[in-house]
C-alpha positions as CSV (number, residue, x, y, z in Angstrom):
1,M,86.6,104.3,100.2
2,W,89.6,104.5,102.9
3,S,92.0,107.1,103.2
4,W,96.0,105.8,103.2
5,E,96.0,107.2,106.6
6,T,93.5,104.4,107.6
7,V,95.3,101.7,105.6
8,L,98.3,102.7,106.8
9,C,97.2,102.2,110.4
10,F,95.8,98.7,109.5
11,V,99.2,97.8,108.1
12,A,101.3,99.0,110.8
13,A,99.0,97.8,113.6
14,A,99.1,94.2,111.4
15,A,103.3,94.6,111.4
16,L,103.3,95.1,115.2
17,T,101.1,92.2,116.2
18,A,103.5,90.2,113.9
19,V,106.3,91.5,116.1
20,V,104.8,90.7,119.2
21,A,103.7,87.3,118.5
22,W,107.2,86.7,117.3
23,T,108.8,88.4,120.1
24,T,107.0,86.1,122.6
25,R,107.8,82.6,120.6
26,L,111.5,83.3,120.8
27,K,113.0,81.0,123.4
28,T,115.6,83.4,125.4
29,T,117.0,83.5,128.8
30,G,118.5,86.2,131.2
31,V,119.7,89.6,129.5
32,T,119.2,88.7,125.7
33,K,115.0,88.1,127.0
34,V,115.5,91.8,128.6
35,L,117.0,93.0,125.4
36,V,114.4,91.8,123.0
37,N,111.6,92.9,125.4
38,S,113.2,96.3,126.1
39,L,113.1,96.5,122.1
40,S,109.4,95.3,121.6
41,G,108.4,98.0,124.6
42,G,110.5,100.8,122.7
43,A,108.3,99.6,119.4
44,L,105.4,99.5,121.3
45,I,106.0,103.1,122.7
46,A,106.8,104.5,119.2
47,G,103.8,102.8,117.8
48,L,101.5,104.4,119.9
49,S,103.2,107.5,119.9
50,A,103.4,107.6,116.4
51,F,99.6,107.3,115.2
52,N,98.6,109.5,118.2
53,V,96.8,107.0,120.5
54,I,98.3,108.3,123.2
55,V,101.7,110.7,123.2
56,L,104.2,108.9,125.6
57,P,108.1,110.2,125.7
58,F,110.2,107.7,124.1
59,N,113.7,107.2,125.9
60,P,115.6,104.1,127.0
61,L,114.1,103.7,130.4
62,N,110.7,103.7,129.1
63,A,111.6,100.8,127.0
64,L,113.6,99.0,129.6
65,V,109.9,99.5,132.0
66,V,107.8,98.0,129.5
67,G,110.3,95.3,128.4
68,V,110.8,94.1,131.9
69,L,107.5,94.2,133.4
70,G,105.6,93.7,130.3
71,L,102.1,94.9,129.6
72,P,101.7,96.0,133.1
73,G,105.0,98.2,132.4
74,A,103.1,99.5,129.9
75,G,100.6,100.7,132.1
76,V,102.7,102.5,134.6
77,V,104.7,104.3,131.6
78,V,101.1,105.5,130.9
79,A,99.7,106.1,134.2
80,A,103.1,108.1,134.7
81,S,102.8,110.4,131.9
82,L,99.2,111.2,132.7
83,I,100.4,112.2,136.3
84,L,103.2,113.9,135.4
């Protein structure tokens, strides 16, 4: 059957999808929106790094870049980590 790591990966992916869906439905403005997006960006970076999909440095700057720029910000962080 399936190993516990595979099941854990499916559960984590479902939880991450739920968090992203919940975050995008929030009606926030200004600083609150940047804060919520930065937290979700940090969760994205931590989730990718936890399952060794791609190892990214987890720090507030990367979370802020992903939070402000969204998915293109994640691409910037990935490109920067591969170049540097």
